[in-house]
A tleap script that builds the chain and sets N, CA, C and O, in Angstrom:
source leaprc.protein.ff14SB
mol = sequence {
  NMET TRP GLN ARG GLY SER LEU THR ASP ARG
  ASP ASP THR ARG VAL HIE MET ALA PRO GLU
  LEU TYR GLU GLU GLY TYR ASN GLU LEU VAL
  ASP VAL TYR SER PHE GLY LEU CYS LEU LEU
  GLU MET ASP THR MET GLU ILE PRO TYR MET
  GLU CYS ASN CYS ILE PHE GLN LEU TYR ASN
  LYS VAL THR LYS GLY VAL MET PRO LEU ALA
  LEU ASN LYS VAL CPHE
}
set mol.1.N position { 6.869 -10.717 10.870 }
set mol.1.CA position { 7.884 -10.113 9.295 }
set mol.1.C position { 6.593 -10.604 8.992 }
set mol.1.O position { 5.589 -10.346 9.656 }
set mol.2.N position { 6.646 -11.631 7.533 }
set mol.2.CA position { 5.331 -11.747 7.168 }
set mol.2.C position { 4.810 -12.358 7.968 }
set mol.2.O position { 5.307 -12.827 8.993 }
set mol.3.N position { 3.017 -12.472 7.339 }
set mol.3.CA position { 2.361 -13.411 8.090 }
set mol.3.C position { 1.327 -14.686 7.210 }
set mol.3.O position { 0.228 -14.165 7.020 }
set mol.4.N position { 1.339 -15.409 6.926 }
set mol.4.CA position { 0.377 -16.062 5.735 }
set mol.4.C position { -0.907 -15.606 6.073 }
set mol.4.O position { -1.433 -16.017 7.107 }
set mol.5.N position { -1.527 -14.745 5.277 }
set mol.5.CA position { -3.109 -14.870 4.955 }
set mol.5.C position { -3.889 -13.202 4.933 }
set mol.5.O position { -4.830 -12.626 4.388 }
set mol.6.N position { -2.611 -12.888 6.070 }
set mol.6.CA position { -2.573 -11.465 6.314 }
set mol.6.C position { -2.205 -10.357 5.150 }
set mol.6.O position { -1.742 -10.592 4.034 }
set mol.7.N position { -2.555 -9.034 5.751 }
set mol.7.CA position { -1.837 -8.128 4.813 }
set mol.7.C position { -0.266 -7.201 4.950 }
set mol.7.O position { 0.072 -6.062 4.630 }
set mol.8.N position { 0.645 -8.739 5.798 }
set mol.8.CA position { 2.049 -8.476 5.111 }
set mol.8.C position { 2.055 -9.533 4.702 }
set mol.8.O position { 3.110 -10.155 4.826 }
set mol.9.N position { 0.675 -10.336 3.912 }
set mol.9.CA position { 1.513 -11.736 2.931 }
set mol.9.C position { 2.321 -11.524 2.099 }
set mol.9.O position { 1.767 -10.788 1.283 }
set mol.10.N position { 3.418 -11.741 1.761 }
set mol.10.CA position { 4.606 -11.035 0.696 }
set mol.10.C position { 4.146 -11.346 -0.834 }
set mol.10.O position { 4.737 -10.990 -1.853 }
set mol.11.N position { 2.232 -12.544 -0.685 }
set mol.11.CA position { 1.398 -12.488 -2.303 }
set mol.11.C position { 1.302 -11.225 -2.611 }
set mol.11.O position { 1.798 -10.483 -3.458 }
set mol.12.N position { 0.047 -11.068 -1.149 }
set mol.12.CA position { 0.020 -9.335 -1.160 }
set mol.12.C position { -0.703 -7.911 -2.009 }
set mol.12.O position { -0.903 -6.730 -1.726 }
set mol.13.N position { -0.915 -8.714 -3.064 }
set mol.13.CA position { -0.172 -6.244 -4.104 }
set mol.13.C position { -1.673 -6.032 -3.507 }
set mol.13.O position { -1.947 -5.454 -4.558 }
set mol.14.N position { -2.955 -5.970 -2.742 }
set mol.14.CA position { -3.486 -4.844 -2.373 }
set mol.14.C position { -2.645 -3.517 -1.616 }
set mol.14.O position { -2.984 -2.348 -1.433 }
set mol.15.N position { -1.725 -4.076 -1.364 }
set mol.15.CA position { -0.149 -3.499 -0.327 }
set mol.15.C position { -0.212 -1.505 -0.952 }
set mol.15.O position { -0.553 -0.417 -0.487 }
set mol.16.N position { 0.339 -2.048 -2.185 }
set mol.16.CA position { 0.811 -1.524 -3.605 }
set mol.16.C position { -0.785 -0.614 -4.907 }
set mol.16.O position { -0.596 0.197 -5.814 }
set mol.17.N position { -2.048 -1.168 -4.466 }
set mol.17.CA position { -3.559 -0.931 -4.779 }
set mol.17.C position { -3.406 0.878 -4.735 }
set mol.17.O position { -3.181 1.312 -3.605 }
set mol.18.N position { -3.514 1.961 -5.888 }
set mol.18.CA position { -3.636 2.766 -5.680 }
set mol.18.C position { -5.674 2.978 -5.229 }
set mol.18.O position { -6.437 2.172 -5.760 }
set mol.19.N position { -6.082 3.736 -4.573 }
set mol.19.CA position { -7.115 4.426 -4.411 }
set mol.19.C position { -8.331 4.534 -4.951 }
set mol.19.O position { -9.366 4.515 -4.284 }
set mol.20.N position { -8.250 4.713 -6.823 }
set mol.20.CA position { -8.805 4.350 -8.551 }
set mol.20.C position { -8.943 3.148 -7.899 }
set mol.20.O position { -10.165 3.192 -8.036 }
set mol.21.N position { -8.851 2.577 -7.576 }
set mol.21.CA position { -8.667 0.607 -8.423 }
set mol.21.C position { -9.356 -0.087 -7.558 }
set mol.21.O position { -9.551 -1.282 -7.784 }
set mol.22.N position { -9.993 0.689 -6.088 }
set mol.22.CA position { -10.830 0.054 -5.995 }
set mol.22.C position { -12.352 0.565 -6.370 }
set mol.22.O position { -13.305 -0.180 -6.144 }
set mol.23.N position { -12.540 1.887 -6.961 }
set mol.23.CA position { -13.558 2.169 -7.724 }
set mol.23.C position { -13.709 1.238 -9.440 }
set mol.23.O position { -13.556 0.078 -9.823 }
set mol.24.N position { -14.178 2.873 -10.210 }
set mol.24.CA position { -13.946 1.957 -11.503 }
set mol.24.C position { -13.107 2.893 -12.403 }
set mol.24.O position { -12.226 2.430 -13.127 }
set mol.25.N position { -13.393 4.251 -12.351 }
set mol.25.CA position { -13.145 4.953 -12.733 }
set mol.25.C position { -11.597 5.283 -12.555 }
set mol.25.O position { -11.443 6.193 -11.740 }
set mol.26.N position { -10.187 4.706 -13.191 }
set mol.26.CA position { -9.292 4.757 -13.501 }
set mol.26.C position { -8.542 4.843 -14.586 }
set mol.26.O position { -9.246 4.721 -15.588 }
set mol.27.N position { -6.987 5.062 -14.921 }
set mol.27.CA position { -6.190 5.349 -15.642 }
set mol.27.C position { -5.027 4.439 -15.453 }
set mol.27.O position { -4.963 3.487 -14.675 }
set mol.28.N position { -3.952 4.947 -16.427 }
set mol.28.CA position { -2.336 3.836 -16.370 }
set mol.28.C position { -1.545 5.592 -14.740 }
set mol.28.O position { -0.426 5.717 -14.242 }
set mol.29.N position { -2.439 6.194 -14.602 }
set mol.29.CA position { -1.513 6.885 -13.451 }
set mol.29.C position { -1.644 6.030 -12.063 }
set mol.29.O position { -1.363 6.578 -10.997 }
set mol.30.N position { -2.190 4.323 -12.123 }
set mol.30.CA position { -2.720 3.876 -10.716 }
set mol.30.C position { -0.865 3.093 -10.615 }
set mol.30.O position { -0.097 2.771 -9.708 }
set mol.31.N position { -0.846 3.081 -12.529 }
set mol.31.CA position { 0.813 2.189 -12.218 }
set mol.31.C position { 1.672 3.227 -11.810 }
set mol.31.O position { 2.782 2.895 -11.395 }
set mol.32.N position { 1.288 4.755 -11.861 }
set mol.32.CA position { 2.129 5.880 -10.838 }
set mol.32.C position { 2.362 5.495 -9.433 }
set mol.32.O position { 3.385 5.891 -8.874 }
set mol.33.N position { 1.796 5.010 -9.023 }
set mol.33.CA position { 1.233 5.472 -7.193 }
set mol.33.C position { 1.549 4.081 -7.108 }
set mol.33.O position { 2.275 3.912 -6.129 }
set mol.34.N position { 1.230 2.622 -7.933 }
set mol.34.CA position { 1.380 1.184 -7.015 }
set mol.34.C position { 3.839 1.395 -7.418 }
set mol.34.O position { 4.882 1.001 -6.897 }
set mol.35.N position { 3.548 1.953 -8.204 }
set mol.35.CA position { 5.651 1.934 -8.505 }
set mol.35.C position { 5.823 2.545 -7.168 }
set mol.35.O position { 6.697 1.952 -6.537 }
set mol.36.N position { 5.163 3.754 -6.373 }
set mol.36.CA position { 6.205 4.871 -6.114 }
set mol.36.C position { 5.960 3.968 -4.898 }
set mol.36.O position { 6.873 4.078 -4.079 }
set mol.37.N position { 4.596 2.751 -4.390 }
set mol.37.CA position { 4.776 2.267 -3.269 }
set mol.37.C position { 6.282 1.266 -3.117 }
set mol.37.O position { 7.125 1.054 -2.245 }
set mol.38.N position { 6.048 0.882 -4.360 }
set mol.38.CA position { 6.932 -0.480 -4.571 }
set mol.38.C position { 8.595 0.520 -4.461 }
set mol.38.O position { 9.489 -0.248 -4.106 }
set mol.39.N position { 8.964 1.552 -4.620 }
set mol.39.CA position { 10.466 2.298 -4.308 }
set mol.39.C position { 10.264 2.790 -2.847 }
set mol.39.O position { 11.184 2.898 -2.037 }
set mol.40.N position { 8.631 3.149 -2.536 }
set mol.40.CA position { 8.981 2.847 -1.212 }
set mol.40.C position { 9.864 1.641 -0.276 }
set mol.40.O position { 10.952 1.692 0.298 }
set mol.41.N position { 8.816 0.539 -0.429 }
set mol.41.CA position { 9.327 -0.485 -0.032 }
set mol.41.C position { 11.268 -0.328 -0.066 }
set mol.41.O position { 11.882 -0.037 0.960 }
set mol.42.N position { 11.632 -0.457 -0.757 }
set mol.42.CA position { 12.414 -1.248 -1.296 }
set mol.42.C position { 13.629 0.307 -0.636 }
set mol.42.O position { 14.842 0.191 -0.461 }
set mol.43.N position { 12.953 1.369 -0.445 }
set mol.43.CA position { 14.368 2.647 -0.158 }
set mol.43.C position { 13.672 2.190 1.659 }
set mol.43.O position { 14.585 1.988 2.459 }
set mol.44.N position { 12.821 2.102 2.006 }
set mol.44.CA position { 12.442 1.184 4.043 }
set mol.44.C position { 12.504 0.128 4.137 }
set mol.44.O position { 12.147 -0.157 5.281 }
set mol.45.N position { 12.816 -0.906 3.481 }
set mol.45.CA position { 12.280 -2.787 3.011 }
set mol.45.C position { 11.606 -2.523 4.423 }
set mol.45.O position { 11.957 -2.744 5.582 }
set mol.46.N position { 10.713 -2.071 3.949 }
set mol.46.CA position { 9.120 -2.680 4.959 }
set mol.46.C position { 8.046 -2.473 3.918 }
set mol.46.O position { 8.189 -2.028 2.779 }
set mol.47.N position { 7.016 -2.852 4.483 }
set mol.47.CA position { 5.795 -3.273 3.286 }
set mol.47.C position { 4.951 -1.893 3.854 }
set mol.47.O position { 4.794 -1.661 5.053 }
set mol.48.N position { 4.446 -1.037 2.760 }
set mol.48.CA position { 3.516 0.399 3.109 }
set mol.48.C position { 2.256 -0.167 3.585 }
set mol.48.O position { 1.599 -1.024 2.993 }
set mol.49.N position { 1.985 0.357 4.650 }
set mol.49.CA position { 1.205 -0.110 5.464 }
set mol.49.C position { 1.121 -1.444 6.014 }
set mol.49.O position { 0.308 -2.366 5.957 }
set mol.50.N position { 2.139 -1.253 6.517 }
set mol.50.CA position { 2.701 -2.710 7.872 }
set mol.50.C position { 1.542 -2.179 8.756 }
set mol.50.O position { 0.758 -3.128 8.720 }
set mol.51.N position { 1.058 -1.367 9.411 }
set mol.51.CA position { 0.899 -0.641 10.130 }
set mol.51.C position { -1.492 -1.413 10.842 }
set mol.51.O position { -2.291 -1.565 11.765 }
set mol.52.N position { -1.171 -1.556 9.150 }
set mol.52.CA position { -2.634 -2.318 9.291 }
set mol.52.C position { -3.082 -3.395 9.284 }
set mol.52.O position { -2.847 -4.197 8.381 }
set mol.53.N position { -4.012 -3.706 10.550 }
set mol.53.CA position { -4.171 -4.873 10.982 }
set mol.53.C position { -5.084 -6.241 9.940 }
set mol.53.O position { -4.652 -7.393 9.990 }
set mol.54.N position { -6.367 -5.884 9.035 }
set mol.54.CA position { -6.914 -6.179 7.655 }
set mol.54.C position { -6.807 -4.736 6.523 }
set mol.54.O position { -6.551 -3.532 6.518 }
set mol.55.N position { -7.293 -6.111 5.445 }
set mol.55.CA position { -8.084 -5.464 4.437 }
set mol.55.C position { -8.993 -3.816 5.343 }
set mol.55.O position { -8.363 -2.983 5.995 }
set mol.56.N position { -9.779 -3.795 5.216 }
set mol.56.CA position { -10.560 -2.482 6.121 }
set mol.56.C position { -10.069 -1.155 5.951 }
set mol.56.O position { -10.315 -0.209 5.202 }
set mol.57.N position { -9.125 -1.453 7.100 }
set mol.57.CA position { -7.944 -0.566 7.703 }
set mol.57.C position { -7.060 0.396 6.182 }
set mol.57.O position { -6.930 1.516 5.690 }
set mol.58.N position { -6.649 -1.089 6.006 }
set mol.58.CA position { -5.757 -0.650 4.256 }
set mol.58.C position { -6.593 0.614 3.623 }
set mol.58.O position { -6.205 1.781 3.581 }
set mol.59.N position { -7.546 0.211 3.253 }
set mol.59.CA position { -8.464 0.706 2.526 }
set mol.59.C position { -9.884 1.580 2.790 }
set mol.59.O position { -10.612 2.005 1.893 }
set mol.60.N position { -10.191 1.816 4.875 }
set mol.60.CA position { -9.690 3.034 5.009 }
set mol.60.C position { -8.564 4.605 4.495 }
set mol.60.O position { -8.709 5.802 4.247 }
set mol.61.N position { -7.807 3.888 4.547 }
set mol.61.CA position { -6.617 4.850 5.037 }
set mol.61.C position { -5.821 4.548 2.683 }
set mol.61.O position { -5.755 5.287 1.700 }
set mol.62.N position { -5.736 4.209 2.752 }
set mol.62.CA position { -6.359 4.482 0.973 }
set mol.62.C position { -6.739 4.788 -0.082 }
set mol.62.O position { -6.256 4.707 -1.211 }
set mol.63.N position { -8.455 5.484 0.670 }
set mol.63.CA position { -8.986 6.137 0.119 }
set mol.63.C position { -10.414 7.467 0.592 }
set mol.63.O position { -11.461 7.970 0.186 }
set mol.64.N position { -8.868 7.460 2.365 }
set mol.64.CA position { -8.928 8.680 2.652 }
set mol.64.C position { -7.402 10.086 1.945 }
set mol.64.O position { -7.333 11.307 1.803 }
set mol.65.N position { -6.519 8.926 1.722 }
set mol.65.CA position { -5.415 9.675 1.028 }
set mol.65.C position { -4.669 9.126 2.669 }
set mol.65.O position { -3.998 10.155 2.594 }
set mol.66.N position { -4.385 8.735 3.479 }
set mol.66.CA position { -3.945 8.492 4.737 }
set mol.66.C position { -2.720 7.988 3.671 }
set mol.66.O position { -3.047 7.410 2.635 }
set mol.67.N position { -0.928 8.306 4.068 }
set mol.67.CA position { -0.283 8.432 3.302 }
set mol.67.C position { 0.609 6.798 3.831 }
set mol.67.O position { 1.704 7.293 4.101 }
set mol.68.N position { 0.725 5.765 4.025 }
set mol.68.CA position { 1.844 5.208 4.884 }
set mol.68.C position { 2.804 5.354 5.991 }
set mol.68.O position { 3.692 6.189 6.163 }
set mol.69.N position { 2.403 4.301 6.740 }
set mol.69.CA position { 3.761 5.107 7.817 }
set mol.69.C position { 5.127 5.551 7.309 }
set mol.69.O position { 5.709 6.611 7.540 }
set mol.70.N position { 5.630 4.207 6.345 }
set mol.70.CA position { 6.075 4.415 6.320 }
set mol.70.C position { 7.345 4.942 5.240 }
set mol.70.O position { 8.299 4.488 4.608 }
set mol.71.N position { 6.538 6.385 5.553 }
set mol.71.CA position { 7.373 7.070 3.925 }
set mol.71.C position { 7.726 8.230 5.318 }
set mol.71.O position { 8.130 9.327 4.932 }
set mol.72.N position { 7.642 8.115 6.337 }
set mol.72.CA position { 7.743 8.719 7.328 }
set mol.72.C position { 9.936 8.717 7.482 }
set mol.72.O position { 10.774 9.619 7.491 }
set mol.73.N position { 10.004 7.285 7.564 }
set mol.73.CA position { 11.589 7.703 7.497 }
set mol.73.C position { 12.300 7.757 6.059 }
set mol.73.O position { 13.414 7.439 5.642 }
set mol.74.N position { 11.653 8.064 5.745 }
set mol.74.CA position { 12.142 8.561 3.884 }
set mol.74.C position { 12.683 10.263 3.989 }
set mol.74.O position { 13.595 10.745 3.316 }
set mol.75.N position { 11.565 11.237 5.369 }
set mol.75.CA position { 11.883 12.426 5.612 }
set mol.75.C position { 11.916 12.588 6.727 }
set mol.75.O position { 12.210 13.694 7.182 }
savepdb mol mol.pdb
quit
């Protein structure tokens, strides 16, 4: 389940961040992305990108446009 100090920590909001937030040019669409990941989490009962073990894996997946594995539970 959730482990303190890891990406699966309940207080870690990085798993809901849009790729644009890692750079400077972004707008309100980042909120739509984050809201979508919140909906995904509620639907699957799984934290998005839970398969990532560290922030570097998360960063690489998000910035390359790789969707979280939890999305496979929806489709």
